[in-house]
Every structure is written in structure tokens, then in C-alpha cells.
BAVOTOR-672061 format. One line per field, with one value per residue (C-alpha): residue in three letters; x, y, z. Coordinates in nm, 2 decimals. Last residue first. Layout:
BEGIN
residu: Ala | ... .
x: X | ... .
y: Y | ... .
z: Z | ... .
# end
This chain:
BEGIN
residu: Lys | Ile | Leu | Tyr | Asp | Lys | Gly | Trp | Lys | Glu | Arg | Leu | Glu | Thr | Ala | Leu | Lys | Gln | Val | Thr | Lys | Arg | His | Thr | Glu | Lys | Glu | Ala | Leu | Asn | Asp | Leu | Glu | Leu | Pro | Asp | Asn | Thr | His | Asp | Phe | Leu | Met | Arg | Ala | Tyr | Ala | Val | Gly | Lys | Asp | Asp | Val | Trp | Glu | Thr | Tyr | Phe | His | Asn | Gly | Lys | Ile | Leu | Thr | Thr | Ala | Asp | Ala | Phe | Lys | Ser | Val | Ala | Tyr | Asp | Lys | Lys | Arg | Ala | Lys | Gly | Gln | Leu | Leu | Pro | Val | Leu | Ser | Glu | Gly | Glu | Leu | Asn | Gly | Pro | Ala | Lys | Ile | Gly | Ala | Leu | Glu | Cys | Leu | Ser | Pro | Tyr | Ile | Asp | Val | Tyr | Glu | Ala | Ile | Ala | Ala | Thr | His | Gln | Gly | Lys | Thr | Gln | Gly | Pro | Val | Lys | Leu | Ile | Leu | Pro | Thr | Lys | Leu | Ser | Thr | Ala | Phe | Thr | Cys | His | Lys | Cys | Trp | Leu | Met | His | Asp | Gly | Leu | Asn | Trp | Gly | His | Asp | Gly | Trp | Leu | Val | Val | Ile | Thr | Asn | Glu | Ala | Met | Gly | Leu | Asp | Thr | Leu | Glu | Gln | Leu | Val | Arg | Gly | Ile | Gln | Ala | Asp | Val | Tyr | Ser | Val | Ser | Ala | Tyr | Tyr | Gly | His | Ile | Leu | Thr | Arg | Ala | Met | Ala | Pro | Asp | Leu | His | Gly | Lys | Lys | Pro | Val | Thr | Glu | Tyr | Asn | Arg | Leu | Glu | Gly | Tyr | Asn | His | Phe | Ala | Gln | Arg | Pro | Thr | Ser | Thr | Pro | Gln | Ala | Tyr | Ser | Gln | Pro | Leu | Gln | Ile | Ser | Asn | Ile | Asp | Tyr | Met | Asp | Trp | Tyr | Lys | Lys | Pro | Ala | Ser | Phe | Pro | Leu | His | Pro | Lys | His | Phe | Gly | Leu | Ala | Leu | Phe | Phe | Pro | Lys | Gln | Ser | Gly | Lys | Leu | Lys | Lys | Leu | Asp | Asn | Ile | Ala | Lys | Asn | Ala | Leu | Asp | Gly | Asp | Pro | Tyr | Ala | Asp | Asp | Ala | Val | Glu | Ile | Asn | Glu | Tyr | Pro | Met | Gly | Arg | Ile | Asn | Gly | Lys | Gly | Asn | Val | Pro | Ala | Pro | Arg | Asn | Ala | Pro | Leu | Ala | His | Asn | Pro | Leu | Lys | Ser | Arg | Trp | Ile | Glu | Asp | Trp | Ala | Ala | Val | Asp | Asp | Asn | Ala | His | His | Tyr | Val | Lys | Gly | Asn | Ser | Ile | Thr | Thr | Tyr | Gly | Asn | Glu | Arg | Phe | Leu | Arg | Pro | Leu | Ser | Thr | Ala | Thr | Pro | Asn | Asp | Ser | Asp | Lys | Arg | Thr | Asp | His | Gly | Leu | Tyr | Arg | His | Arg | Thr | Pro | Arg | Thr | Gly | Thr | Leu | Leu | Ser | Ala | Arg | Ser | Ala | Gly | Cys | Val | Pro | Val | Asn | Cys | Phe | Ala | Arg | Asp | Phe | Val | Leu | Ser | Glu | Gly | Ala | Leu | Lys | Asp | Leu | His | Pro | Ser | Lys | Ile | His | Arg | Ala | Gly | Tyr | Phe | Asn | Leu | Glu | Pro | Arg | Leu | Asp | Asp | Val | Ala | Ile | Phe | Leu | Ile | Asn | Pro | Arg | Ala | Pro | Val | Gln | Lys | Gln | Glu | Lys | Pro | Ile | Ser | Ile | Ala | Gly | Met | Leu | Leu | Leu | Ile | Gly | Leu | Leu | Phe | Tyr | Pro | Leu | Thr | Thr | Lys | Met .
x: 6.21 | 5.88 | 5.72 | 5.42 | 5.39 | 5.05 | 4.91 | 4.83 | 4.49 | 4.53 | 4.81 | 4.59 | 4.30 | 4.50 | 4.62 | 4.26 | 4.12 | 4.40 | 4.36 | 3.98 | 4.03 | 4.28 | 4.06 | 3.96 | 4.31 | 4.45 | 4.77 | 4.62 | 4.37 | 4.58 | 4.38 | 4.47 | 4.35 | 4.16 | 3.85 | 3.84 | 3.49 | 3.37 | 3.72 | 3.85 | 4.22 | 4.46 | 4.84 | 5.12 | 5.48 | 5.73 | 5.52 | 5.67 | 5.63 | 5.96 | 6.12 | 6.02 | 5.68 | 5.53 | 5.16 | 4.87 | 4.49 | 4.25 | 3.91 | 3.58 | 3.49 | 3.82 | 4.13 | 4.44 | 4.76 | 5.12 | 5.42 | 5.78 | 5.83 | 5.49 | 5.20 | 4.83 | 4.56 | 4.19 | 3.87 | 3.52 | 3.53 | 3.18 | 3.07 | 2.73 | 2.52 | 2.43 | 2.52 | 2.84 | 2.92 | 2.91 | 3.18 | 3.45 | 3.64 | 3.85 | 4.22 | 4.51 | 4.56 | 4.76 | 4.50 | 4.52 | 4.19 | 3.99 | 3.89 | 3.53 | 3.62 | 3.42 | 3.55 | 3.91 | 3.87 | 3.75 | 4.02 | 4.29 | 4.12 | 4.08 | 4.46 | 4.40 | 4.18 | 3.80 | 3.60 | 3.23 | 3.10 | 2.97 | 2.87 | 2.65 | 2.72 | 2.56 | 2.72 | 2.59 | 2.52 | 2.88 | 3.11 | 3.28 | 3.50 | 3.62 | 3.89 | 4.03 | 4.27 | 4.30 | 4.64 | 4.85 | 4.58 | 4.47 | 4.79 | 5.02 | 5.33 | 5.55 | 5.33 | 5.43 | 5.42 | 5.37 | 5.26 | 5.00 | 4.83 | 5.05 | 4.94 | 4.99 | 4.94 | 4.73 | 4.83 | 4.86 | 4.55 | 4.29 | 4.08 | 3.90 | 3.72 | 3.54 | 3.50 | 3.22 | 2.99 | 3.28 | 3.41 | 3.19 | 3.50 | 3.36 | 3.31 | 3.67 | 3.79 | 3.60 | 3.76 | 4.11 | 4.05 | 3.90 | 4.21 | 4.41 | 4.17 | 4.18 | 4.56 | 4.56 | 4.29 | 4.49 | 4.81 | 4.65 | 4.53 | 4.89 | 5.03 | 4.80 | 4.89 | 5.25 | 5.19 | 5.01 | 5.30 | 5.55 | 5.35 | 5.32 | 5.70 | 5.77 | 5.85 | 6.21 | 6.49 | 6.64 | 6.45 | 6.27 | 6.40 | 6.52 | 6.36 | 6.52 | 6.34 | 6.01 | 6.11 | 6.27 | 5.94 | 6.11 | 5.90 | 5.62 | 5.45 | 5.77 | 5.73 | 5.42 | 5.11 | 5.02 | 5.25 | 5.02 | 5.17 | 4.96 | 4.83 | 4.52 | 4.29 | 4.47 | 4.67 | 4.45 | 4.39 | 4.15 | 4.42 | 4.57 | 4.27 | 4.23 | 4.14 | 4.43 | 4.67 | 4.50 | 4.54 | 4.91 | 5.00 | 5.09 | 5.41 | 5.37 | 5.70 | 5.59 | 5.32 | 4.98 | 5.05 | 5.23 | 4.96 | 5.00 | 4.77 | 4.70 | 4.52 | 4.40 | 4.25 | 4.00 | 4.11 | 3.95 | 4.13 | 3.98 | 3.92 | 4.26 | 4.43 | 4.21 | 4.24 | 4.62 | 4.62 | 4.41 | 4.64 | 4.95 | 4.80 | 4.70 | 5.05 | 5.20 | 4.96 | 5.08 | 5.45 | 5.44 | 5.44 | 5.12 | 4.90 | 5.04 | 5.24 | 5.18 | 5.38 | 5.34 | 5.61 | 5.64 | 5.90 | 6.19 | 6.48 | 6.51 | 6.86 | 7.13 | 7.43 | 7.78 | 7.95 | 7.88 | 7.51 | 7.42 | 7.09 | 6.74 | 6.50 | 6.34 | 6.58 | 6.52 | 6.15 | 5.90 | 5.97 | 5.87 | 6.08 | 5.94 | 6.05 | 5.71 | 5.69 | 5.58 | 5.56 | 5.40 | 5.27 | 5.29 | 5.31 | 5.64 | 5.80 | 5.74 | 5.96 | 6.14 | 5.94 | 6.03 | 5.77 | 5.50 | 5.23 | 5.42 | 5.33 | 5.17 | 5.16 | 4.98 | 4.82 | 4.63 | 4.41 | 4.39 | 4.39 | 4.77 | 4.76 | 4.50 | 4.71 | 5.02 | 4.83 | 4.72 | 5.05 | 5.14 | 5.35 | 5.68 | 5.90 | 5.75 | 6.00 | 6.26 | 6.04 | 5.78 | 6.04 | 6.04 | 6.21 | 5.94 | 5.99 | 5.91 | 5.72 | 5.84 | 6.05 | 5.83 | 5.53 | 5.33 | 5.02 | 4.95 | 4.72 | 5.01 | 4.93 | 4.82 | 5.13 | 5.37 | 5.19 | 5.19 | 5.56 | 5.67 | 5.45 | 5.47 | 5.18 | 5.15 | 4.82 | 4.62 | 4.29 | 3.93 | 3.66 | 3.43 | 3.45 | 3.26 | 3.07 | 3.08 | 2.89 | 2.88 | 3.24 | 3.34 | 3.16 | 3.33 | 3.67 | 3.60 | 3.48 | 3.78 | 3.79 | 3.85 | 3.68 | 3.38 | 3.57 | 3.28 | 3.42 | 3.28 | 3.47 | 3.81 | 4.03 | 4.06 | 4.44 | 4.62 | 4.99 | 5.03 | 4.72 | 4.67 | 4.41 | 4.32 | 4.10 | 3.98 | 3.80 | 3.51 | 3.48 | 3.23 | 2.87 | 2.71 | 2.40 | 2.14 | 1.99 | 1.63 | 1.62 | 1.55 | 1.31 | 1.48 | 1.41 | 1.52 | 1.60 | 1.42 | 1.20 | 1.13 | 1.03 | 0.79 | 0.63 | 0.58 | 0.42 | 0.17 | 0.09 | 0.02 | 0.27 | 0.16 | 0.16 | 0.15 | 0.00 .
y: 4.41 | 4.60 | 4.66 | 4.42 | 4.44 | 4.61 | 4.37 | 4.37 | 4.52 | 4.90 | 4.88 | 4.68 | 4.92 | 5.22 | 5.02 | 4.90 | 5.25 | 5.38 | 5.08 | 5.13 | 5.50 | 5.42 | 5.14 | 5.32 | 5.45 | 5.10 | 5.01 | 4.78 | 4.61 | 4.29 | 4.07 | 3.70 | 3.62 | 3.30 | 3.43 | 3.73 | 3.89 | 3.88 | 3.77 | 4.13 | 4.11 | 4.38 | 4.38 | 4.59 | 4.67 | 4.90 | 4.97 | 5.16 | 4.98 | 5.10 | 4.76 | 4.74 | 4.66 | 4.43 | 4.51 | 4.27 | 4.33 | 4.04 | 4.19 | 3.99 | 4.11 | 4.18 | 3.98 | 4.19 | 4.05 | 4.11 | 4.06 | 4.12 | 3.75 | 3.58 | 3.74 | 3.68 | 3.91 | 3.81 | 4.01 | 4.03 | 4.07 | 4.18 | 3.82 | 3.71 | 3.46 | 3.11 | 2.96 | 2.80 | 3.13 | 3.29 | 3.04 | 3.17 | 3.34 | 3.64 | 3.66 | 3.85 | 3.66 | 3.85 | 3.84 | 3.47 | 3.27 | 3.16 | 2.79 | 2.69 | 2.42 | 2.59 | 2.93 | 2.81 | 2.63 | 2.95 | 3.16 | 2.94 | 2.90 | 3.27 | 3.32 | 3.08 | 3.32 | 3.31 | 3.50 | 3.43 | 3.21 | 2.95 | 2.59 | 2.37 | 2.00 | 1.91 | 2.12 | 2.20 | 1.87 | 1.75 | 2.03 | 1.95 | 2.23 | 2.22 | 2.43 | 2.38 | 2.65 | 2.96 | 3.12 | 2.94 | 2.92 | 3.27 | 3.41 | 3.53 | 3.33 | 3.05 | 2.75 | 2.45 | 2.48 | 2.78 | 2.84 | 3.08 | 2.76 | 2.47 | 2.27 | 2.55 | 2.46 | 2.60 | 2.65 | 2.45 | 2.24 | 2.23 | 1.98 | 2.06 | 1.78 | 1.84 | 1.53 | 1.45 | 1.25 | 1.10 | 0.90 | 0.59 | 0.38 | 0.29 | 0.66 | 0.76 | 0.45 | 0.55 | 0.90 | 0.75 | 0.52 | 0.80 | 1.01 | 0.74 | 0.70 | 1.08 | 1.07 | 0.82 | 1.01 | 1.33 | 1.15 | 1.01 | 1.36 | 1.49 | 1.21 | 1.28 | 1.65 | 1.55 | 1.32 | 1.60 | 1.83 | 1.57 | 1.52 | 1.90 | 1.95 | 2.17 | 2.54 | 2.65 | 2.59 | 2.31 | 2.03 | 1.78 | 1.43 | 1.40 | 1.63 | 1.96 | 2.15 | 2.09 | 2.31 | 2.56 | 2.67 | 2.93 | 3.22 | 3.45 | 3.74 | 3.96 | 3.98 | 4.20 | 4.09 | 4.30 | 4.09 | 3.79 | 3.47 | 3.18 | 2.83 | 2.98 | 2.74 | 2.45 | 2.18 | 1.88 | 1.54 | 1.32 | 1.11 | 1.06 | 0.85 | 0.87 | 0.60 | 0.39 | 0.63 | 0.54 | 0.17 | 0.22 | 0.31 | 0.68 | 0.87 | 1.22 | 1.35 | 1.61 | 1.71 | 1.54 | 1.39 | 1.46 | 1.42 | 1.61 | 1.47 | 1.66 | 1.49 | 1.74 | 1.51 | 1.52 | 1.36 | 1.07 | 0.83 | 0.50 | 0.62 | 0.77 | 0.44 | 0.33 | 0.68 | 0.65 | 0.32 | 0.47 | 0.77 | 0.54 | 0.34 | 0.65 | 0.78 | 0.46 | 0.51 | 0.87 | 0.77 | 0.53 | 0.14 | 0.17 | 0.19 | -0.14 | -0.14 | -0.17 | 0.10 | 0.46 | 0.69 | 1.06 | 1.35 | 1.10 | 1.15 | 1.45 | 1.57 | 1.50 | 1.66 | 1.63 | 1.35 | 1.52 | 1.48 | 1.18 | 1.00 | 1.07 | 0.78 | 0.63 | 0.33 | 0.25 | 0.17 | 0.27 | 0.64 | 0.89 | 0.70 | 0.55 | 0.68 | 0.81 | 1.10 | 1.12 | 1.39 | 1.32 | 1.52 | 1.83 | 2.20 | 2.21 | 2.08 | 2.41 | 2.29 | 1.96 | 1.79 | 2.08 | 2.19 | 2.20 | 1.95 | 1.70 | 1.35 | 1.29 | 1.56 | 1.45 | 1.67 | 1.53 | 1.82 | 1.97 | 2.34 | 2.38 | 2.12 | 2.32 | 2.63 | 2.45 | 2.30 | 2.65 | 2.81 | 3.05 | 3.32 | 3.40 | 3.23 | 3.40 | 3.37 | 3.14 | 2.89 | 2.90 | 2.78 | 2.87 | 2.64 | 2.68 | 3.05 | 3.39 | 3.36 | 3.69 | 3.98 | 4.16 | 4.03 | 3.71 | 3.72 | 3.56 | 3.28 | 3.09 | 2.76 | 2.93 | 3.15 | 2.86 | 2.64 | 2.89 | 2.97 | 2.61 | 2.52 | 2.81 | 3.02 | 3.24 | 3.37 | 3.07 | 3.15 | 3.02 | 3.11 | 2.81 | 2.73 | 2.40 | 2.36 | 1.99 | 1.66 | 1.65 | 1.78 | 1.46 | 1.25 | 1.43 | 1.39 | 1.02 | 1.00 | 1.19 | 1.09 | 1.42 | 1.46 | 1.63 | 1.94 | 2.12 | 2.21 | 1.89 | 1.70 | 1.86 | 2.11 | 2.31 | 2.28 | 2.03 | 2.12 | 1.94 | 1.81 | 1.92 | 1.74 | 1.85 | 1.61 | 1.80 | 1.64 | 1.83 | 1.90 | 1.66 | 1.77 | 1.86 | 1.65 | 1.85 | 1.66 | 1.75 | 1.83 | 1.57 | 1.67 | 1.69 | 1.55 | 1.66 | 2.00 | 2.17 | 2.36 | 2.05 | 1.86 | 2.14 | 2.14 | 1.77 | 1.79 | 2.05 | 1.85 | 1.53 | 1.26 | 0.97 | 0.60 | 0.33 | 0.00 .
z: -3.91 | -3.93 | -4.27 | -4.23 | -3.85 | -3.85 | -4.10 | -4.47 | -4.41 | -4.42 | -4.67 | -4.91 | -4.85 | -4.98 | -5.29 | -5.34 | -5.36 | -5.59 | -5.82 | -5.84 | -5.92 | -6.20 | -6.35 | -6.68 | -6.71 | -6.76 | -6.58 | -6.32 | -6.55 | -6.61 | -6.85 | -6.83 | -6.48 | -6.56 | -6.38 | -6.61 | -6.63 | -6.27 | -6.16 | -6.20 | -6.21 | -6.10 | -6.13 | -5.98 | -6.01 | -5.83 | -5.52 | -5.22 | -4.89 | -4.75 | -4.79 | -5.15 | -5.30 | -5.56 | -5.56 | -5.62 | -5.65 | -5.70 | -5.74 | -5.72 | -5.38 | -5.20 | -5.24 | -5.15 | -5.28 | -5.17 | -5.40 | -5.27 | -5.18 | -5.16 | -4.98 | -4.93 | -4.79 | -4.76 | -4.75 | -4.63 | -4.25 | -4.13 | -4.13 | -4.25 | -4.07 | -4.18 | -3.84 | -3.97 | -4.13 | -3.78 | -3.68 | -3.92 | -3.65 | -3.72 | -3.82 | -3.68 | -3.35 | -3.09 | -2.82 | -2.76 | -2.81 | -2.51 | -2.55 | -2.60 | -2.85 | -3.14 | -3.04 | -3.04 | -3.36 | -3.53 | -3.38 | -3.54 | -3.88 | -3.96 | -4.02 | -4.32 | -4.52 | -4.58 | -4.83 | -4.81 | -5.10 | -4.85 | -4.93 | -4.71 | -4.69 | -4.36 | -4.09 | -3.74 | -3.56 | -3.59 | -3.70 | -4.03 | -4.18 | -4.54 | -4.69 | -5.04 | -5.15 | -5.37 | -5.35 | -5.61 | -5.88 | -5.78 | -5.91 | -5.63 | -5.70 | -5.54 | -5.64 | -5.86 | -6.24 | -6.46 | -6.82 | -6.67 | -6.54 | -6.64 | -6.34 | -6.09 | -5.72 | -5.44 | -5.08 | -4.75 | -4.85 | -4.57 | -4.39 | -4.06 | -3.87 | -3.55 | -3.35 | -3.10 | -3.33 | -3.52 | -3.23 | -3.26 | -3.33 | -3.68 | -3.76 | -3.68 | -3.86 | -4.17 | -4.15 | -4.13 | -4.43 | -4.63 | -4.57 | -4.73 | -5.03 | -5.09 | -5.08 | -5.37 | -5.57 | -5.54 | -5.63 | -5.95 | -6.04 | -6.00 | -6.20 | -6.49 | -6.47 | -6.48 | -6.78 | -6.96 | -6.91 | -7.03 | -7.35 | -7.40 | -7.38 | -7.08 | -7.12 | -7.12 | -6.87 | -6.67 | -6.86 | -6.64 | -6.70 | -6.33 | -6.08 | -5.96 | -6.24 | -6.05 | -5.76 | -5.99 | -6.13 | -6.35 | -6.23 | -6.34 | -6.16 | -6.17 | -6.55 | -6.49 | -6.68 | -6.98 | -7.20 | -7.16 | -7.03 | -7.16 | -7.07 | -6.91 | -7.08 | -6.90 | -7.09 | -7.18 | -7.03 | -7.22 | -7.37 | -7.02 | -6.93 | -6.55 | -6.29 | -6.41 | -6.23 | -5.91 | -5.97 | -6.05 | -5.69 | -5.64 | -5.67 | -5.81 | -5.68 | -5.60 | -5.36 | -5.41 | -5.17 | -4.84 | -4.58 | -4.26 | -3.99 | -3.67 | -3.39 | -3.12 | -2.86 | -2.58 | -2.25 | -2.07 | -2.31 | -2.43 | -2.78 | -2.80 | -2.85 | -3.14 | -3.29 | -3.27 | -3.45 | -3.73 | -3.75 | -3.78 | -4.06 | -4.25 | -4.21 | -4.36 | -4.65 | -4.68 | -4.66 | -4.96 | -4.96 | -4.76 | -5.06 | -5.20 | -5.52 | -5.89 | -6.05 | -6.17 | -6.02 | -6.08 | -6.08 | -6.10 | -5.86 | -5.63 | -5.71 | -5.46 | -5.30 | -5.43 | -5.62 | -5.95 | -5.88 | -5.67 | -5.75 | -5.60 | -5.62 | -5.93 | -5.96 | -5.59 | -5.68 | -5.40 | -5.44 | -5.18 | -4.92 | -4.60 | -4.27 | -4.18 | -3.94 | -3.58 | -3.31 | -2.98 | -2.68 | -2.90 | -2.87 | -2.69 | -3.01 | -3.20 | -3.49 | -3.47 | -3.75 | -3.98 | -4.24 | -3.97 | -4.01 | -4.23 | -4.10 | -3.76 | -3.49 | -3.18 | -2.91 | -2.61 | -2.50 | -2.15 | -2.22 | -2.24 | -2.52 | -2.70 | -2.68 | -2.80 | -3.09 | -3.21 | -3.15 | -2.86 | -3.03 | -2.86 | -3.12 | -3.43 | -3.71 | -3.55 | -3.36 | -3.63 | -3.87 | -4.24 | -4.49 | -4.76 | -4.77 | -4.62 | -4.30 | -4.15 | -4.29 | -4.53 | -4.34 | -4.32 | -4.11 | -3.76 | -3.66 | -3.51 | -3.69 | -4.00 | -4.04 | -3.96 | -4.21 | -4.49 | -4.43 | -4.45 | -4.75 | -4.99 | -5.12 | -4.81 | -4.66 | -4.80 | -4.96 | -4.91 | -5.16 | -5.20 | -4.83 | -4.78 | -4.45 | -4.37 | -4.40 | -4.78 | -4.79 | -4.60 | -4.86 | -5.14 | -4.97 | -4.96 | -5.32 | -5.47 | -5.84 | -6.03 | -6.37 | -6.22 | -6.11 | -5.95 | -5.61 | -5.47 | -5.74 | -5.66 | -5.83 | -5.51 | -5.52 | -5.29 | -5.26 | -4.93 | -4.75 | -4.39 | -4.17 | -3.82 | -3.64 | -3.33 | -3.04 | -2.90 | -2.53 | -2.38 | -2.39 | -2.05 | -2.00 | -1.83 | -1.53 | -1.45 | -1.08 | -0.81 | -0.54 | -0.20 | 0.14 | 0.49 | 0.36 | 0.65 | 0.41 | 0.21 | 0.53 | 0.63 | 0.29 | 0.29 | 0.64 | 0.52 | 0.20 | 0.40 | 0.32 | 0.10 | 0.16 | -0.11 | 0.00 .
# end
């Protein structure tokens, strides 16, 4: 028989605290994990950006679960500098973040990097593969640093050979052989990442797991099955295979990175047959790295960890595949600056695209906001989180720099100035992507665009960063 207390007695007991009525328990979500994926030399020539000839099913699936940034730009189109800038949330200057060999510890030693901040806030931080250019850079940011010891060529005959008894060249620029996926560093990296996820599943701490995939960086070494996905006879040189006289000569270079590989001529434009083979190899390498990333993402799902893991995937800069008759990066054409950027936030993203301009210094504050971590005061970007919520951002520009050239991207304008140490311009170019997305008609010296140039020149100096000219 169920007994009940009289209402007056119940009231007395409540006032005395002798009994309590349980309150509805709110489940506090765990701090999100971060899977931070960098892909070397990955240009936004991908299926989910409209390049239907590219076979990238795993990246396509991730994009379908993410917010896709259709207008994302690196701040420096060279690997070491781009990574140091992104990971510190600070811009390149005339004297900082200059080349591929950049070290965060040398160029910005006092900055608290993104992984260092997450480690200080209770995250397990692991660096696998090429995250910074140098494995021993910013070591205090990581609980573990790992890189594959596998060579970039599976066949010894394709590897670097001595030159005049001194130094090494880089071997063949591509490799197309029947070999297992994990015969190359990126397959090895995927294996390591999968093992890490299994270990991290049992941890009470959230993780910041950074994966730096090497492909589609040169050499274009990928198992034959990925080469077989593409018909070389259907591959053509790009529409922008031209160097108009209106474009400043400073905009072009000799693509020395590629010249270091065997069979590549030391000067002059490439033979069309070699050019198409290199494009073929690049596509194969994209499909190969797509498969490796897919393995990691599948493991994340299989382990039941995807629901609480933010995934951000970015290419460190663009890459020229004959665009402007150039190869590699190292310039400020859009083909070097425009990058893939996708951000998956469980429960918030589902394949949306945004045309808002994003730049890589914006990634650091975005991840801080999503993880509930207070961002340092020295960051030069702004959070992208409003875009996740379908809101507009006040910030609507990007600034990128390589050598003396600095580019302001605002609206459909790409405005570049080559400046000296005093900030005085000695060459310039302006492209309007509304009518000229291939950047073949430099408007900077045309009288009809004089006022536009003056306005953009002023705005470039306002936005290129307070430390731009400081040594």
C-alpha cells in the first residue's frame, strides 16, 4: 500500500532540507576532439568544387557533411611559411614567413601556437606527418611527433641520385607502379592515424590529432590503380596556358622546384606530352591521398568518435598545373592562393557551401571558439563560426603574400603590388574575376581602372598587418 505525506508535512520537510526533489539533469557535452588534416599542394580542383573529372569520393563524402568554403585563400603560397602562419594565426610580413624552410620557432618564437594552446587546455596533441615543415619545430606544442621513414619512391631506380659526387637531385617526378597503398608515406601515415584513434578512444582527454599528408606534392608517386582512374588522352593543358604581355614579368618564375627532378629540362617550357603526364600524376596522387584520408575517417566513424570530433581539412596552398605556363606555387595568381577548406562540425554542418571569403589566419580563432577555448590576443584573423550559423561576417577580404608581392582579395578583385622595404610599389596587377577568372587581362595600368587601383592600394596597406614593414 502506497503512503503519501500530508501536504503541510511535505512542505515542512522541504524547508528543513530533509528530502529533495531531483532536478532534471542536463548532459554537458564533452569537449570536442579536433581532427586537423593538412594536405600538401592540394588545389581546389576537386569533385565537390565542380571538377567532375576528379575521383575523390572520400573527400566528397566529408564535404557533404561539412561547411565547404568556396573562396578560401592561404596567406603564403609556400609550405613552411603557410603552415607557420596558419598555426600561429599571424600574417606574413616583409621579414616573416618567407619561404618553404620557415620555422615558427625562428620567425615567431613567442606566439602560442594553435596546438600549444589546445595542449595547455587539456588536449592530447599529436603531430603525424608533415604538419610544420620541420618535425622539430614548436616541439612544446605536441605530446608526440611522428613522421614516416618510407621514401617517396618505391623503386630505388626512381629515387634521388648523386650529382657530380655532391648533393642529390630528387629522382623522377612521378612513379606509376603496382604497389600497396602503404608502400608510400601517406599510406603509412593513415595506418599510424588509425592506430592513434584506437588508443585515443579510451582516453578521458579530448584530442587534437594533426595529420599532414604529403600527396599530391611532388614526386607524383601513387599506386598504379590510381593512375588507371584517369585517361591521359582526355587530359589537356589549361585554358590559361599563356603569359600575356600586360602581366608584370615579376609574376612569373622558372618553377625551380620541378626542375630539380630527373628528366625535367632546366629551362624553357615543358613538352606538352610531359605536361600531360605530370597532370595525370597529380590527379592520381589526389585520388591516392583521398583514399588514405577516407580510411582514417571511416575508422573515426567505426569507433563511434565522429559524433564528437570536429574535422578541418585544408591544403597548404594552391598549385599550378600549367596555369600561366607555370608549375608549382610561389606566385600570387589565384591558382597558387586559392585552396580547399572544409569544416565539419557535428550537428551543425551538412554539406553547405559559402561564398564568403576566408583566409587561413581565420582558422585558429574558429577552432578556439568551437572548442570553448579563449583565443590569444595576438591573432590576426577572425572566427568563421558565424558562417556555420548562416550569418554574414563583417570581415570580407583576404591578404596573401609571396616575396615582394602582396595581394588583396576583395569582392571579385585580386589586386597585387610588388613593394620594396619602404612599402613603395614597383609593379602591380589587377584582375576582375567577374569577367576574367583566368587572370589573363591585367587592368592595373588601364586609365579606366585608375580609381579602383587607388582605392585598393590604400586598402591593401590598411589590411596587410601592423607588422608588415617592421624588421
